[in-house]
TORLUMVO-269621 format. One record per atom (N, C-alpha, C): chain; x, y, z; atom name; residue in three letters. Coordinates in pm, whole numbers, padded with zeros to 5 digits. Layout:
REM residues N
A, X, Y, Z, CA, ALA;
...
***
This chain:
REM residues 186
A, 00082, -00120, 00000, N, MET;
A, 00000, 00000, 00000, CA, MET;
A, 00086, 00126, 00000, C, MET;
A, 00201, 00118, 00069, N, ASP;
A, 00290, 00235, 00070, CA, ASP;
A, 00340, 00266, -00070, C, ASP;
A, 00373, 00163, -00145, N, THR;
A, 00419, 00184, -00283, CA, THR;
A, 00307, 00241, -00368, C, THR;
A, 00189, 00187, -00355, N, ALA;
A, 00074, 00238, -00431, CA, ALA;
A, 00049, 00384, -00396, C, ALA;
A, 00057, 00417, -00268, N, ALA;
A, 00036, 00556, -00226, CA, ALA;
A, 00139, 00649, -00289, C, ALA;
A, 00265, 00606, -00291, N, GLU;
A, 00370, 00688, -00351, CA, GLU;
A, 00346, 00709, -00500, C, GLU;
A, 00304, 00604, -00570, N, VAL;
A, 00279, 00615, -00715, CA, VAL;
A, 00159, 00707, -00741, C, VAL;
A, 00051, 00687, -00666, N, PHE;
A, -00066, 00775, -00682, CA, PHE;
A, -00029, 00920, -00652, C, PHE;
A, 00049, 00942, -00547, N, ALA;
A, 00087, 01078, -00509, CA, ALA;
A, 00172, 01144, -00617, C, ALA;
A, 00261, 01068, -00676, N, ALA;
A, 00352, 01123, -00777, CA, ALA;
A, 00284, 01146, -00911, C, ALA;
A, 00199, 01054, -00952, N, GLN;
A, 00143, 01058, -01087, CA, GLN;
A, -00002, 01103, -01094, C, GLN;
A, -00072, 01098, -00982, N, GLY;
A, -00215, 01128, -00982, CA, GLY;
A, -00295, 01001, -01002, C, GLY;
A, -00415, 01001, -00950, N, TYR;
A, -00501, 00883, -00955, CA, TYR;
A, -00532, 00841, -01099, C, TYR;
A, -00580, 00935, -01180, N, ASN;
A, -00621, 00900, -01317, CA, ASN;
A, -00505, 00853, -01404, C, ASN;
A, -00388, 00907, -01383, N, ALA;
A, -00272, 00873, -01466, CA, ALA;
A, -00204, 00743, -01423, C, ALA;
A, -00242, 00690, -01309, N, THR;
A, -00176, 00570, -01255, CA, THR;
A, -00250, 00444, -01298, C, THR;
A, -00173, 00345, -01340, N, THR;
A, -00232, 00215, -01375, CA, THR;
A, -00191, 00112, -01270, C, THR;
A, -00268, 00005, -01264, N, VAL;
A, -00234, -00105, -01173, CA, VAL;
A, -00099, -00163, -01210, C, VAL;
A, -00070, -00170, -01339, N, ARG;
A, 00058, -00222, -01385, CA, ARG;
A, 00173, -00137, -01331, C, ARG;
A, 00158, -00004, -01331, N, GLN;
A, 00263, 00083, -01279, CA, GLN;
A, 00285, 00060, -01129, C, GLN;
A, 00177, 00041, -01057, N, ILE;
A, 00190, 00013, -00913, CA, ILE;
A, 00261, -00121, -00893, C, ILE;
A, 00220, -00222, -00968, N, ALA;
A, 00282, -00354, -00957, CA, ALA;
A, 00431, -00346, -00992, C, ALA;
A, 00465, -00275, -01098, N, ASP;
A, 00605, -00260, -01137, CA, ASP;
A, 00685, -00194, -01025, C, ASP;
A, 00630, -00088, -00966, N, ALA;
A, 00699, -00018, -00858, CA, ALA;
A, 00716, -00108, -00735, C, ALA;
A, 00621, -00198, -00715, N, ALA;
A, 00626, -00289, -00600, CA, ALA;
A, 00707, -00415, -00630, C, ALA;
A, 00749, -00430, -00757, N, GLY;
A, 00827, -00548, -00795, CA, GLY;
A, 00745, -00675, -00801, C, GLY;
A, 00622, -00662, -00849, N, MET;
A, 00535, -00780, -00859, CA, MET;
A, 00455, -00774, -00988, C, MET;
A, 00384, -00880, -01018, N, LEU;
A, 00299, -00884, -01137, CA, LEU;
A, 00167, -00815, -01106, C, LEU;
A, 00111, -00751, -01209, N, ALA;
A, -00016, -00681, -01191, CA, ALA;
A, -00124, -00776, -01142, C, ALA;
A, -00125, -00898, -01193, N, GLY;
A, -00224, -00996, -01150, CA, GLY;
A, -00217, -01026, -01002, C, GLY;
A, -00098, -01016, -00946, N, SER;
A, -00082, -01041, -00803, CA, SER;
A, -00154, -00937, -00719, C, SER;
A, -00157, -00814, -00768, N, LEU;
A, -00230, -00709, -00696, CA, LEU;
A, -00380, -00737, -00694, C, LEU;
A, -00428, -00795, -00804, N, TYR;
A, -00572, -00824, -00811, CA, TYR;
A, -00614, -00934, -00713, C, TYR;
A, -00519, -01007, -00660, N, TYR;
A, -00549, -01105, -00556, CA, TYR;
A, -00597, -01033, -00430, C, TYR;
A, -00542, -00914, -00405, N, HIS;
A, -00575, -00837, -00285, CA, HIS;
A, -00676, -00726, -00309, C, HIS;
A, -00675, -00670, -00429, N, PHE;
A, -00762, -00556, -00461, CA, PHE;
A, -00827, -00578, -00597, C, PHE;
A, -00954, -00545, -00608, N, ASP;
A, -01022, -00565, -00736, CA, ASP;
A, -00998, -00452, -00834, C, ASP;
A, -00940, -00339, -00786, N, SER;
A, -00919, -00226, -00876, CA, SER;
A, -00825, -00124, -00810, C, SER;
A, -00779, -00031, -00891, N, LYS;
A, -00698, 00077, -00833, CA, LYS;
A, -00786, 00165, -00744, C, LYS;
A, -00915, 00170, -00775, N, GLU;
A, -01008, 00243, -00690, CA, GLU;
A, -01010, 00185, -00548, C, GLU;
A, -01005, 00053, -00537, N, SER;
A, -01001, -00012, -00405, CA, SER;
A, -00872, 00024, -00331, C, SER;
A, -00763, 00032, -00406, N, MET;
A, -00635, 00066, -00343, CA, MET;
A, -00638, 00208, -00288, C, MET;
A, -00680, 00304, -00369, N, VAL;
A, -00681, 00443, -00323, CA, VAL;
A, -00784, 00460, -00211, C, VAL;
A, -00892, 00384, -00216, N, ASP;
A, -00992, 00387, -00109, CA, ASP;
A, -00929, 00344, 00023, C, ASP;
A, -00855, 00235, 00022, N, GLU;
A, -00792, 00188, 00145, CA, GLU;
A, -00687, 00287, 00195, C, GLU;
A, -00611, 00344, 00104, N, ILE;
A, -00508, 00442, 00142, CA, ILE;
A, -00573, 00563, 00212, C, ILE;
A, -00677, 00617, 00150, N, LEU;
A, -00742, 00737, 00205, CA, LEU;
A, -00819, 00706, 00332, C, LEU;
A, -00890, 00594, 00334, N, ALA;
A, -00968, 00559, 00453, CA, ALA;
A, -00877, 00535, 00573, C, ALA;
A, -00764, 00470, 00552, N, THR;
A, -00669, 00445, 00661, CA, THR;
A, -00615, 00577, 00714, C, THR;
A, -00574, 00665, 00623, N, PHE;
A, -00524, 00797, 00663, CA, PHE;
A, -00629, 00873, 00742, C, PHE;
A, -00750, 00881, 00690, N, LEU;
A, -00853, 00960, 00757, CA, LEU;
A, -00896, 00899, 00890, C, LEU;
A, -00899, 00766, 00899, N, ASP;
A, -00932, 00702, 01027, CA, ASP;
A, -00830, 00741, 01133, C, ASP;
A, -00702, 00738, 01098, N, GLU;
A, -00598, 00775, 01193, CA, GLU;
A, -00603, 00924, 01225, C, GLU;
A, -00624, 01005, 01123, N, LEU;
A, -00634, 01150, 01145, CA, LEU;
A, -00747, 01180, 01242, C, LEU;
A, -00863, 01122, 01218, N, TRP;
A, -00978, 01150, 01304, CA, TRP;
A, -00965, 01092, 01443, C, TRP;
A, -00894, 00983, 01459, N, ALA;
A, -00868, 00932, 01594, CA, ALA;
A, -00789, 01037, 01673, C, ALA;
A, -00688, 01095, 01610, N, GLY;
A, -00610, 01200, 01675, CA, GLY;
A, -00689, 01327, 01698, C, GLY;
A, -00759, 01371, 01596, N, TYR;
A, -00839, 01494, 01609, CA, TYR;
A, -00948, 01477, 01715, C, TYR;
A, -01017, 01364, 01712, N, ASP;
A, -01125, 01342, 01809, CA, ASP;
A, -01071, 01345, 01953, C, ASP;
A, -00952, 01291, 01973, N, ALA;
A, -00890, 01295, 02106, CA, ALA;
A, -00861, 01439, 02147, C, ALA;
A, -00811, 01518, 02053, N, VAL;
A, -00783, 01660, 02081, CA, VAL;
A, -00913, 01732, 02115, C, VAL;
A, -01015, 01713, 02035, N, LEU;
A, -01141, 01783, 02057, CA, LEU;
A, -01210, 01738, 02185, C, LEU;
A, -01194, 01611, 02221, N, ALA;
A, -01255, 01560, 02345, CA, ALA;
A, -01183, 01610, 02470, C, ALA;
A, -01062, 01657, 02455, N, ALA;
A, -00984, 01703, 02570, CA, ALA;
A, -01034, 01836, 02626, C, ALA;
A, -01124, 01903, 02556, N, ALA;
A, -01182, 02030, 02602, CA, ALA;
A, -01075, 02131, 02641, C, ALA;
A, -00977, 02148, 02553, N, LEU;
A, -00870, 02245, 02575, CA, LEU;
A, -00920, 02386, 02544, C, LEU;
A, -00845, 02485, 02588, N, GLU;
A, -00873, 02623, 02549, CA, GLU;
A, -00856, 02635, 02397, C, GLU;
A, -00917, 02735, 02332, N, PRO;
A, -00911, 02746, 02186, CA, PRO;
A, -00769, 02747, 02129, C, PRO;
A, -00680, 02826, 02188, N, ARG;
A, -00543, 02830, 02134, CA, ARG;
A, -00476, 02694, 02149, C, ARG;
A, -00492, 02630, 02264, N, GLU;
A, -00434, 02497, 02285, CA, GLU;
A, -00494, 02395, 02187, C, GLU;
A, -00621, 02410, 02156, N, THR;
A, -00684, 02319, 02061, CA, THR;
A, -00623, 02337, 01923, C, THR;
A, -00607, 02461, 01879, N, ILE;
A, -00544, 02486, 01749, CA, ILE;
A, -00403, 02429, 01749, C, ILE;
A, -00328, 02454, 01857, N, GLU;
A, -00192, 02401, 01866, CA, GLU;
A, -00191, 02248, 01856, C, GLU;
A, -00282, 02184, 01924, N, ALA;
A, -00288, 02037, 01923, CA, ALA;
A, -00332, 01985, 01786, C, ALA;
A, -00427, 02053, 01721, N, LEU;
A, -00470, 02011, 01587, CA, LEU;
A, -00357, 02024, 01485, C, LEU;
A, -00283, 02134, 01493, N, VAL;
A, -00170, 02153, 01402, CA, VAL;
A, -00064, 02046, 01426, C, VAL;
A, -00033, 02020, 01551, N, THR;
A, 00067, 01918, 01584, CA, THR;
A, 00021, 01781, 01535, C, THR;
A, -00103, 01748, 01559, N, GLU;
A, -00156, 01619, 01512, CA, GLU;
A, -00152, 01611, 01359, C, GLU;
A, -00178, 01722, 01293, N, SER;
A, -00172, 01725, 01146, CA, SER;
A, -00031, 01693, 01097, C, SER;
A, 00069, 01753, 01159, N, PHE;
A, 00207, 01725, 01117, CA, PHE;
A, 00247, 01581, 01148, C, PHE;
A, 00195, 01526, 01255, N, ARG;
A, 00222, 01384, 01282, CA, ARG;
A, 00162, 01296, 01172, C, ARG;
A, 00043, 01333, 01126, N, GLU;
A, -00019, 01256, 01018, CA, GLU;
A, 00055, 01274, 00886, C, GLU;
A, 00106, 01393, 00861, N, ILE;
A, 00188, 01413, 00741, CA, ILE;
A, 00311, 01324, 00749, C, ILE;
A, 00368, 01312, 00867, N, ASP;
A, 00484, 01226, 00885, CA, ASP;
A, 00448, 01079, 00859, C, ASP;
A, 00334, 01035, 00908, N, ARG;
A, 00293, 00895, 00892, CA, ARG;
A, 00237, 00864, 00753, C, ARG;
A, 00170, 00961, 00693, N, HIS;
A, 00096, 00936, 00569, CA, HIS;
A, 00117, 01046, 00465, C, HIS;
A, 00242, 01086, 00444, N, ARG;
A, 00269, 01197, 00351, CA, ARG;
A, 00207, 01173, 00214, C, ARG;
A, 00225, 01056, 00158, N, ALA;
A, 00170, 01028, 00025, CA, ALA;
A, 00017, 01032, 00026, C, ALA;
A, -00045, 00978, 00130, N, ALA;
A, -00191, 00980, 00140, CA, ALA;
A, -00243, 01124, 00149, C, ALA;
A, -00172, 01209, 00222, N, VAL;
A, -00211, 01350, 00232, CA, VAL;
A, -00204, 01414, 00094, C, VAL;
A, -00098, 01385, 00019, N, ALA;
A, -00085, 01441, -00116, CA, ALA;
A, -00198, 01392, -00206, C, ALA;
A, -00232, 01266, -00196, N, ILE;
A, -00344, 01211, -00275, CA, ILE;
A, -00473, 01282, -00235, C, ILE;
A, -00496, 01294, -00106, N, TYR;
A, -00617, 01360, -00057, CA, TYR;
A, -00627, 01503, -00111, C, TYR;
A, -00516, 01576, -00107, N, GLN;
A, -00517, 01714, -00155, CA, GLN;
A, -00549, 01721, -00304, C, GLN;
A, -00489, 01633, -00382, N, LYS;
A, -00505, 01639, -00527, CA, LYS;
A, -00635, 01577, -00577, C, LYS;
A, -00682, 01475, -00509, N, GLU;
A, -00788, 01392, -00566, CA, GLU;
A, -00921, 01393, -00491, C, GLU;
A, -00925, 01443, -00369, N, ALA;
A, -01046, 01429, -00286, CA, ALA;
A, -01171, 01488, -00351, C, ALA;
A, -01160, 01606, -00407, N, ARG;
A, -01280, 01668, -00467, CA, ARG;
A, -01336, 01584, -00581, C, ARG;
A, -01247, 01534, -00665, N, HIS;
A, -01292, 01450, -00777, CA, HIS;
A, -01347, 01317, -00727, C, HIS;
A, -01273, 01250, -00638, N, LEU;
A, -01317, 01119, -00589, CA, LEU;
A, -01447, 01129, -00510, C, LEU;
A, -01468, 01239, -00439, N, ALA;
A, -01588, 01255, -00356, CA, ALA;
A, -01717, 01257, -00439, C, ALA;
A, -01705, 01273, -00570, N, THR;
A, -01824, 01270, -00655, CA, THR;
A, -01870, 01127, -00680, C, THR;
A, -01790, 01030, -00644, N, GLN;
A, -01825, 00889, -00660, CA, GLN;
A, -01884, 00836, -00529, C, GLN;
A, -01993, 00761, -00535, N, PRO;
A, -02057, 00713, -00412, CA, PRO;
A, -01964, 00640, -00316, C, PRO;
A, -01870, 00566, -00368, N, ARG;
A, -01776, 00491, -00283, CA, ARG;
A, -01696, 00583, -00191, C, ARG;
A, -01678, 00707, -00234, N, PHE;
A, -01594, 00801, -00161, CA, PHE;
A, -01675, 00911, -00093, C, PHE;
A, -01800, 00884, -00061, N, ASP;
A, -01884, 00983, 00010, CA, ASP;
A, -01817, 01029, 00140, C, ASP;
A, -01742, 00942, 00201, N, TYR;
A, -01678, 00975, 00328, CA, TYR;
A, -01578, 01090, 00314, C, TYR;
A, -01527, 01115, 00194, N, LEU;
A, -01433, 01226, 00175, CA, LEU;
A, -01500, 01361, 00197, C, LEU;
A, -01619, 01378, 00140, N, ALA;
A, -01692, 01503, 00158, CA, ALA;
A, -01736, 01518, 00304, C, ALA;
A, -01778, 01409, 00365, N, ALA;
A, -01819, 01413, 00505, CA, ALA;
A, -01700, 01450, 00593, C, ALA;
A, -01584, 01396, 00563, N, SER;
A, -01464, 01427, 00640, CA, SER;
A, -01425, 01573, 00622, C, SER;
A, -01436, 01625, 00500, N, ARG;
A, -01403, 01765, 00475, CA, ARG;
A, -01496, 01856, 00556, C, ARG;
A, -01624, 01824, 00563, N, ARG;
A, -01719, 01905, 00642, CA, ARG;
A, -01686, 01897, 00791, C, ARG;
A, -01653, 01777, 00838, N, LYS;
A, -01617, 01758, 00979, CA, LYS;
A, -01489, 01834, 01013, C, LYS;
A, -01393, 01829, 00922, N, PHE;
A, -01267, 01901, 00938, CA, PHE;
A, -01294, 02051, 00953, C, PHE;
A, -01376, 02103, 00864, N, GLU;
A, -01409, 02246, 00869, CA, GLU;
A, -01479, 02283, 00999, C, GLU;
A, -01573, 02200, 01042, N, ARG;
A, -01644, 02228, 01169, CA, ARG;
A, -01547, 02229, 01287, C, ARG;
A, -01453, 02136, 01289, N, ALA;
A, -01358, 02129, 01401, CA, ALA;
A, -01271, 02253, 01407, C, ALA;
A, -01211, 02290, 01295, N, TRP;
A, -01120, 02403, 01293, CA, TRP;
A, -01193, 02536, 01303, C, TRP;
A, -01296, 02553, 01221, N, LEU;
A, -01371, 02678, 01223, CA, LEU;
A, -01442, 02697, 01357, C, LEU;
A, -01496, 02589, 01411, N, GLY;
A, -01561, 02596, 01542, CA, GLY;
A, -01465, 02639, 01652, C, GLY;
A, -01342, 02591, 01644, N, THR;
A, -01241, 02630, 01743, CA, THR;
A, -01206, 02777, 01728, C, THR;
A, -01192, 02823, 01605, N, LEU;
A, -01164, 02965, 01582, CA, LEU;
A, -01279, 03052, 01632, C, LEU;
A, -01402, 03013, 01604, N, GLU;
A, -01519, 03089, 01649, CA, GLU;
A, -01524, 03093, 01802, C, GLU;
A, -01496, 02981, 01866, N, ARG;
A, -01493, 02976, 02012, CA, ARG;
A, -01383, 03069, 02065, C, ARG;
A, -01270, 03071, 01997, N, GLY;
A, -01160, 03158, 02038, CA, GLY;
A, -01196, 03305, 02029, C, GLY;
A, -01270, 03344, 01924, N, VAL;
A, -01314, 03483, 01912, CA, VAL;
A, -01414, 03514, 02023, C, VAL;
A, -01509, 03424, 02045, N, ALA;
A, -01610, 03446, 02149, CA, ALA;
A, -01548, 03459, 02288, C, ALA;
A, -01437, 03388, 02311, N, GLU;
A, -01372, 03392, 02442, CA, GLU;
A, -01263, 03500, 02450, C, GLU;
A, -01248, 03577, 02341, N, GLY;
A, -01151, 03685, 02342, CA, GLY;
A, -01006, 03641, 02326, C, GLY;
A, -00985, 03522, 02274, N, VAL;
A, -00850, 03468, 02255, CA, VAL;
A, -00797, 03502, 02116, C, VAL;
A, -00884, 03500, 02017, N, PHE;
A, -00847, 03529, 01879, CA, PHE;
A, -00913, 03658, 01834, C, PHE;
A, -00851, 03722, 01738, N, ARG;
A, -00901, 03850, 01685, CA, ARG;
A, -01038, 03832, 01621, C, ARG;
A, -01125, 03926, 01649, N, GLY;
A, -01259, 03924, 01593, CA, GLY;
A, -01272, 04003, 01465, C, GLY;
A, -01165, 04073, 01426, N, ASP;
A, -01172, 04156, 01306, CA, ASP;
A, -01133, 04080, 01179, C, ASP;
A, -01101, 03953, 01192, N, LEU;
A, -01061, 03873, 01076, CA, LEU;
A, -01177, 03789, 01025, C, LEU;
A, -01177, 03763, 00898, N, ASP;
A, -01275, 03672, 00839, CA, ASP;
A, -01233, 03531, 00882, C, ASP;
A, -01311, 03469, 00967, N, LEU;
A, -01272, 03340, 01023, CA, LEU;
A, -01265, 03229, 00917, C, LEU;
A, -01349, 03236, 00817, N, ARG;
A, -01342, 03135, 00710, CA, ARG;
A, -01209, 03148, 00636, C, ARG;
A, -01165, 03270, 00614, N, LEU;
A, -01036, 03293, 00550, CA, LEU;
A, -00922, 03247, 00642, C, LEU;
A, -00933, 03275, 00770, N, ALA;
A, -00833, 03231, 00867, CA, ALA;
A, -00826, 03078, 00870, C, ALA;
A, -00941, 03013, 00868, N, TYR;
A, -00946, 02866, 00864, CA, TYR;
A, -00876, 02813, 00740, C, TYR;
A, -00907, 02870, 00624, N, ARG;
A, -00844, 02824, 00500, CA, ARG;
A, -00693, 02846, 00502, C, ARG;
A, -00652, 02959, 00556, N, PHE;
A, -00509, 02987, 00566, CA, PHE;
A, -00440, 02884, 00655, C, PHE;
A, -00496, 02859, 00772, N, LEU;
A, -00438, 02758, 00862, CA, LEU;
A, -00434, 02621, 00796, C, LEU;
A, -00546, 02580, 00741, N, ARG;
A, -00556, 02449, 00677, CA, ARG;
A, -00451, 02434, 00567, C, ARG;
A, -00449, 02530, 00477, N, ASP;
A, -00358, 02520, 00362, CA, ASP;
A, -00212, 02533, 00403, C, ASP;
A, -00184, 02618, 00500, N, THR;
A, -00048, 02635, 00547, CA, THR;
A, 00007, 02505, 00605, C, THR;
A, -00076, 02434, 00676, N, VAL;
A, -00032, 02307, 00735, CA, VAL;
A, -00021, 02198, 00629, C, VAL;
A, -00128, 02174, 00555, N, TRP;
A, -00132, 02056, 00468, CA, TRP;
A, -00042, 02066, 00346, C, TRP;
A, -00006, 02187, 00303, N, VAL;
A, 00085, 02200, 00189, CA, VAL;
A, 00223, 02143, 00224, C, VAL;
A, 00253, 02130, 00351, N, ALA;
A, 00382, 02075, 00393, CA, ALA;
A, 00403, 01933, 00339, C, ALA;
A, 00296, 01863, 00309, N, ALA;
A, 00311, 01728, 00253, CA, ALA;
A, 00386, 01729, 00121, C, ALA;
A, 00388, 01843, 00053, N, SER;
A, 00458, 01851, -00076, CA, SER;
A, 00610, 01860, -00059, C, SER;
A, 00657, 01901, 00059, N, TRP;
A, 00802, 01911, 00078, CA, TRP;
A, 00856, 01829, 00194, C, TRP;
A, 00769, 01792, 00287, N, TYR;
A, 00813, 01719, 00406, CA, TYR;
A, 00864, 01580, 00370, C, TYR;
A, 00972, 01540, 00435, N, ARG;
A, 01025, 01405, 00420, CA, ARG;
A, 01053, 01350, 00560, C, ARG;
A, 01001, 01229, 00589, N, PRO;
A, 01030, 01168, 00719, CA, PRO;
A, 01181, 01157, 00742, C, PRO;
A, 01220, 01160, 00864, N, GLN;
A, 01361, 01157, 00905, CA, GLN;
A, 01439, 01276, 00850, C, GLN;
A, 01369, 01386, 00826, N, GLY;
A, 01435, 01508, 00781, CA, GLY;
A, 01498, 01581, 00898, C, GLY;
A, 01528, 01705, 00875, N, ARG;
A, 01599, 01787, 00973, CA, ARG;
A, 01518, 01811, 01101, C, ARG;
A, 01385, 01820, 01086, N, HIS;
A, 01299, 01851, 01201, CA, HIS;
A, 01195, 01742, 01221, C, HIS;
A, 01159, 01719, 01345, N, THR;
A, 01050, 01626, 01376, CA, THR;
A, 00916, 01694, 01342, C, THR;
A, 00811, 01617, 01330, N, PRO;
A, 00680, 01679, 01306, CA, PRO;
A, 00642, 01780, 01416, C, PRO;
A, 00678, 01748, 01539, N, GLU;
A, 00645, 01838, 01651, CA, GLU;
A, 00724, 01969, 01642, C, GLU;
A, 00850, 01961, 01599, N, GLU;
A, 00930, 02083, 01583, CA, GLU;
A, 00875, 02170, 01471, C, GLU;
A, 00834, 02107, 01362, N, ILE;
A, 00776, 02184, 01251, CA, ILE;
A, 00646, 02248, 01298, C, ILE;
A, 00564, 02174, 01370, N, ALA;
A, 00439, 02230, 01421, CA, ALA;
A, 00465, 02351, 01509, C, ALA;
A, 00564, 02342, 01599, N, ARG;
A, 00597, 02457, 01686, CA, ARG;
A, 00638, 02578, 01604, C, ARG;
A, 00719, 02558, 01501, N, GLN;
A, 00762, 02669, 01416, CA, GLN;
A, 00642, 02730, 01343, C, GLN;
A, 00558, 02646, 01283, N, TYR;
A, 00439, 02695, 01214, CA, TYR;
A, 00350, 02773, 01309, C, TYR;
A, 00327, 02717, 01427, N, LEU;
A, 00240, 02783, 01524, CA, LEU;
A, 00297, 02916, 01569, C, LEU;
A, 00427, 02924, 01587, N, ALA;
A, 00489, 03051, 01626, CA, ALA;
A, 00465, 03156, 01518, C, ALA;
A, 00480, 03115, 01390, N, MET;
A, 00458, 03211, 01280, CA, MET;
A, 00311, 03248, 01267, C, MET;
A, 00223, 03151, 01275, N, VAL;
A, 00080, 03177, 01254, CA, VAL;
A, 00019, 03251, 01371, C, VAL;
A, 00047, 03205, 01492, N, LEU;
A, -00019, 03264, 01608, CA, LEU;
A, 00052, 03388, 01663, C, LEU;
A, 00183, 03396, 01645, N, ASP;
A, 00257, 03508, 01703, CA, ASP;
A, 00321, 03599, 01599, C, ASP;
A, 00321, 03558, 01472, N, GLY;
A, 00380, 03639, 01366, CA, GLY;
A, 00529, 03618, 01352, C, GLY;
A, 00587, 03687, 01254, N, ILE;
A, 00732, 03674, 01232, CA, ILE;
A, 00806, 03803, 01267, C, ILE;
A, 00733, 03910, 01292, N, ALA;
A, 00799, 04038, 01327, CA, ALA;
A, 00828, 04040, 01478, C, ALA;
A, 00936, 04104, 01515, N, LEU;
A, 00968, 04120, 01655, CA, LEU;
A, 00866, 04214, 01720, C, LEU;
A, 00827, 04186, 01842, N, PRO;
A, 00734, 04276, 01911, CA, PRO;
A, 00792, 04418, 01917, C, PRO;
A, 00707, 04514, 01894, N, GLY;
A, 00746, 04653, 01901, CA, GLY;
A, 00809, 04709, 01774, C, GLY;
A, 00818, 04629, 01670, N, THR;
A, 00872, 04678, 01544, CA, THR;
A, 00757, 04713, 01452, C, THR;
A, 00782, 04807, 01364, N, ALA;
A, 00676, 04851, 01273, CA, ALA;
A, 00687, 04784, 01140, C, ALA;
***
C-alpha cells in the first residue's frame, strides 16, 4: 500500500495504472488483483486508513476540552504527525479528494471535509467568542489559511528530515499565532 500511495501521489489517480503500481512494487499486476479488485479499491484503502488515523487523533484533541489556542496548537501538531505517517496519502487527498468525492464509494471524503471544517472553524469561532483570537478577521479565511499552510507541507516534508513533526508544528504555530515580526517593530 505504501508503494501504491507513492505512485498515486507522484502521478495522480487517473494517470496511474495497476501495472505501474505492480512494477513499482516489484510484482505482477495480476498479483495485486489477488488483494484488490481495482486501483479504486487501493486508493480507497489508502485514504480511509489515513482519515481514520487522522480523526482518531483529532477526536482525542477535541474531546480534551482544551482552550481554543491549545486546541489549534494540538490540531496543528496532530496534522504534522499525520503528514509524517501518511505523507503520500495526504498528497493524494489534496489532489484527488474533490474529484473522488463525486463517486458514491468516496462519500466519506466530503463528510470528512465538512467535519474538518467544523472542528477548525468551530475552534476559531470559540476563540473569538472567548476573546483569545481576533474578531476583526474573516474566520473562514483564517481557517483556509491555517488548513492550507499546514497541509501543503506534505509537498516538501520528508520523514527523518531535519525537524520532527512536533518541531515543525511549533515553528508553524509561532509564525501563525505570534507572527514573524519582533514585538514593538513597525
